[in-house]
N, C-alpha and C positions, 0 to 999 in steps of 0.2 A: 280431517286432518289431524282433530282429537283424538280421533281410534287409535291411528297410527300412534301420536305419542305415548297414546298409555300402551299399547302392547309393548313400543321398545322398550320400555322404563319396566315395565315385568318383566318384561323378558332379560332386559339384565341385571335383576337379583333374582334369577333364578340360579344362574349358574356366577355362584357370585367370584369361585375362583377364574371361570376362565374371562371374566370382565375386568378380573385385576389385574392377571397377567396381558389381556391386549393393553389395559389403560399402564401399566409399569413399560409396555415396549415402546410405547408413542410415547412418554414420559419421559425415556433414558434418550430415546430417537432426538426429543426435543432438546433436553440438555444439553446434549453433545453437542447438537446443530447451534445452538446458542455459545456455546465454548468456540465454537469454530468459527461463527459469523464474527465473533469478538477480537479472536485470534486475527484474524487475515484482518481484520480493520485496526488492530494498531500495527501491523506489520507494513501495511500499503499504505493508513497515512502520515507515519514516522519516516517512511521512505521519503514520499513525496511530499511533504514538508519540509524535509531536511535538504532533498535534493533543487527543491523551487528555488532555498534560499543561497545552494550553493551557486544556483543558474541566473537569479535572480530574478523577483522576481516579476519584476519588468525591464528590460532589456532595450538599450536603444545604442544601435551599432551603425556605421555606415553602409549602406544598401550595398556595395560591393562583396565587402566584409561576408555579410550577411548570406550572399549566395558563392561566397567560396569557405565559407564559415570552417573546412573541416579541413582547411589547408593550412587555418588562423594564418590567413596574409597579414604582416605589420604592415605593408605599403599601405591596408587600406583604413586609416583609423584615423582618429578623429583628434587632429592636432591641437586644436586650445580647448576641450573641455571644462574649462571653467564658468563659461556663460552660460553652456550647456545645465551645471549644473544649479548654475543662480535661479535660472528658468525652473525648474522642476523641483526644486527644494522647497517652498511655498507653497506647493499643491496640495491639494483634499488627499487624506490616505496616506503620503510618502513620508515615511521614516527615516529616510535616507539614498545617498546620492553616491555609488562609489568608483573612483576612475578605477579600471581594471586590467591589465595585459596578463595574455597567456601565448608561452611561448615553448616552442620544443626546445632541449637541450640534451646535450651525450655531459654526465660528468662523471668527475673521476677523484680520489685523493689526491690531496695535495702532495703526497710522496710518491705515485704513481705514473705511470704514463698514461696521455688521453686515450680512455678505451670506447668499446661501442655501447655502453650502458643507457640508455633512453628516459628523460625522465619530462615532465611539464612541469617549470617554471612560470610561478605566476606573481607578479605584483602589483600591490592593493595597499589602499590605507591601512594604518595599524585598529581601526577601529570597524573595519571589515573582518577582520581575523576573528577580532574578540565579540564584538556583537554581534554578527551574523553567522560565521562557520562556528564561534565559538572552541577556536580552535587551543585558546586557554584550559579549558576543560577538556581536551580530550589528548592531551600531555602526556605519553608514556616514559618522559622520560628528560628532565634539564627544565627551561623558563622559557617563555617570550620572550624577542629580540628587542635590544631595544637599541640600535646601531644600524645603521646602512648596511654595513660588516657580515651581520650575521640574520641567521636562519632558519625556520626550520625545517624537519626533512620528514617525510615518510620513511615507517618503518621499514618496511618491505624495499625500499631506496638504500637506506644504511645498509640494512642486510648485505643486499648484492652488491654494495661497496667493499663491504666490511669495514664501514665506518663507525664511529660511535661518538655522541656530544663532546664537545671541544676540539675534535677534529677539523680539521679545513677543508673543502671540496671545490674542486675547479668545474666552473661550468662554463659548456662554451655553446654558444646558438649562430643565429645570423642577426644582423640588423635590418631594419626595412627595406633599403636598397641592396641585399644577398652581402653586404662585408660582413668578417667574423665580427663575434659579438663574446667579451670573455669578461668571466665575475667571478673573483675568489671569494668565498664566502665560510666563514665558522657555523659548524652547528652549534646552535644552543639551545636546541630543543628538537626531541623526537616525537612524532606528532600519529596515532591511531587512529584512523576513521571508521574501522569496521573491514575492511575489505581488501585484497593485496593491489585492485587497481588505482583504487585513492591512495594507497600507502605507497603510491611510488611516485610523489610530488614533492616540490620544494615551495617555499613561502616567505617571498621576500618583499622589502619594503618597497612601493611605488616606484620610488627617483635611480635606487639599483637597475633593476630592468627595465626603467625610460632611459638609463643609460646603456647598458647591456642593447636594447633592440634599436640605438639612438632615436630616442623618441623626442627630446626634451623633455617640453611638458603635455605629450600624449600619451591617451591610450587608445586601446582599440574597440572597449566600451566603456558603457557607463550602466553599472546594475543598480537598479533604485527597488529599495523595499519598501514594503506597502504593511499598513495594519491588518490587511486580512488577504491572506496568500489566492485563497478560493476566490475573491474580487478582482484577483489581476487581470484580466481580460477587458470588465469596464475602464478600469483608473487606464490601461493602457491606451483603452480609444480614444477619455479623454486628452491625455498626453499626446496623442497625436496631432490634436487639435493647436497644439502652443506654438505659435511661429516661428520661434529656436528650433523647433522639430521636423516642422514637415517635409524639409528634404532627405531626412533619416530611418530608418526602420525601426520602429518602436514597438514589440509583440510582449506579450504574458509569455509567462514559462510555457502556461500547456499548450502555445502555441504553436511550441520548437520541439522538436526531436529530442531528445525519446517521449518525451512527457504528452506528444499530443495527443501519442496510440497507446497510453496511460488507464484513461479511464476505461476505451473500450476490454485492454486486455486484464483490469482488476475484475471488472462486470464479468467475464466472462468466468474467472477462476472458482471469483466465488457462486456463480449459476453451477459450475458444475460441483462443487465441494456441498450444495446443499441439495443439487439434485442426487450422488450418492447418496447421503444422509436417509433422503425423502425415498429412496429405491428400497433401500436395503431394511429399514424398518417397515414400510409399507411391507412388504413381504412377508413379516410376522404378524402384522396385521391379518395380511391374506388369510396366514395359516390357519389362524384364532378365526376367523370369520366364516372358512371353508368348515371347519369342525361343527361352528355354528350351527350349521345348512344341513350341514348331513346329519347332527345328530338330531333336526327339529323338521326333517323331510316329510314326516306322516302327519306331525303339526299343521307344516305350510299345505300341505293338500288337503285335509278337513279347511283351514281356513279357504283355499280356494274353490273348493266345493260350493262353501255356505254364500259364493259369491264375493270372493276377494280378486280384485285384478290384478292383472299383469305388473302398470305402475304403480300398484298398492304395495304388491310385495318388494319391488324396488327400494319402493320409499321407507319401507318399514326397517326393512335392512340400513340402509342409507340414515335413517334416524337413529338407530343404535351406534351407528357407527360418528357418528356427529359427537353422539353423546360421552362416547369412549374418550372421542379424540378431546374434544371440550377438555375434558377432568385430566385426561393424561396433558396435555401441554400447556395446560395451566401448571401443573406439579412439575414440568420441564423445567418451563420458565423461572419457576420457585426454585428448583433444584439447582442450576445453574448460573443464576446469577449473583449467587453468594462467590462460588468457585470462581468467576471471572472476578468478581470485585477482588477476592483476596490475591488472585494473580497477578490484576493491576498496578496493588500497593508492593508487591514486595516482587513480580519481572521475572521473565524464563528467562534467564542466559541461553545462549546459544554454544557457548564456549569459545575458546580461542580458533578455532576453528575455520571459524566466522569472517576473521583476516585474509582465510584465503583466499575466499571467495573470489572469484573472475570478473565479478557483474560490475557493473558499468556504472549502478546507482548504489548509493552510499548505507549498506542495510546495518540496523545497531545490532551491538552482539546481545544484547539483551533485548525482552521484546514485552510490552504491557499490555494485555488485551482491551479495546474500550468499548464498554457497553454503551448502546446506545438508546433509545426510547425505540427507533426501527428497527433494531435489532430484535428486543422485543418480544417487538408487533409480528417481524418478520419470524422467527421461532413460533410462537403460538399459530400463524397462519398455518406453515407449512406443516406445524401440526395435525391439522385439520386437514390438509393436504396429503398427510402419509395415512390418515382412517381413509379417505375417500379413493384413494389407488388400492388400499388392502381390501374396500368394501366393496369396488365395483366389480368384479366377476364373481366373487361368490352372490350379490345379489343380484343379478343378472342368471345367474345359473337356477335360484330360489322360483326368480317370476319364470323360467321354463317349465317346472313342474308341473305336471298333469296329474289333475287329482287323481287320476284312478288308478295310476303309478305310484304314487302315492300314499293311495288308503293300502294296496298292496304291499309294497313297504311296509307299512306299518303293522303289517298281520304279520 
């Protein structure tokens, strides 16, 4: 093995230009891979974290509501959530518990006839809007509501209504028993959450939406915020043991759609991105390694004639590839990391077009790439993979060279 290593190191120095070119190919591929993984990390982490906060890290609902939640059945509510809130609030890792109501409504300006513009109306405590959703930081115009007669409206909904801050909007919905429910609210703030679907909503006080839905003091769900959303499953399991909650449906955010499938989807997207970069960079390494084999065909034949075995020939080229990959991988990580750290500080704006995306998940208009030790290790490891992918076929071809044919080639 020592002979193979010494021969490989010597061969790397014989054609420095080719070695430098191959190492540069790996370095650029590794740098690109590091930046791509950090970018995906920033997109997914911010989207998942924000989305988990919007739907509640842990949610408590009536089991029948959970079964039919796409219909948002107001009749399957929690009629008196106060004892439940008190039972949950004192548990470890719980930061807050917020009664919440979501219901479909039609909307029209006060000076217009009732139209067919649909929206989603939310009712929750003011602290939920500021401390969890941070709507006060997402205002495109106006201020936060201060009375039950005021509300926040998404900018896409206001655009469809032809309304602005200061106008009054009439919302029509149904109460829990199917009777008409009505609210006349003043637009005091316009909210921009980053995509069109999220911007077609209305956020009003819990008391006002309880009045519209005829729920008295009830709510359709309790949204529990915890200190680490990634540990929500374990916290939900602990909350299920509480006597007050044992007859209710208690689940973490990543146990419910669409987040239950998000982990597998994110892993697939990352895998595809990494595979493409490894494949493209591997082609560059393949080209330079093949050139090395062609240039050294005669030399390989002589070494084979002196007793170099096939596996040793393969090992020789693999050692060369690994050495180049190690140099290129370290250089690529060193090159990509400062770029990622800079972009994490300044952000990458997606522009106003992001607000028109029809996605159900909240997507930030500015992306902040996130660099982690795992990404650095992954980038370096896949840098080695690039060289091994590119060195496999040339090494196998070199091992198949017959000494007699190689000697003739040398002549």
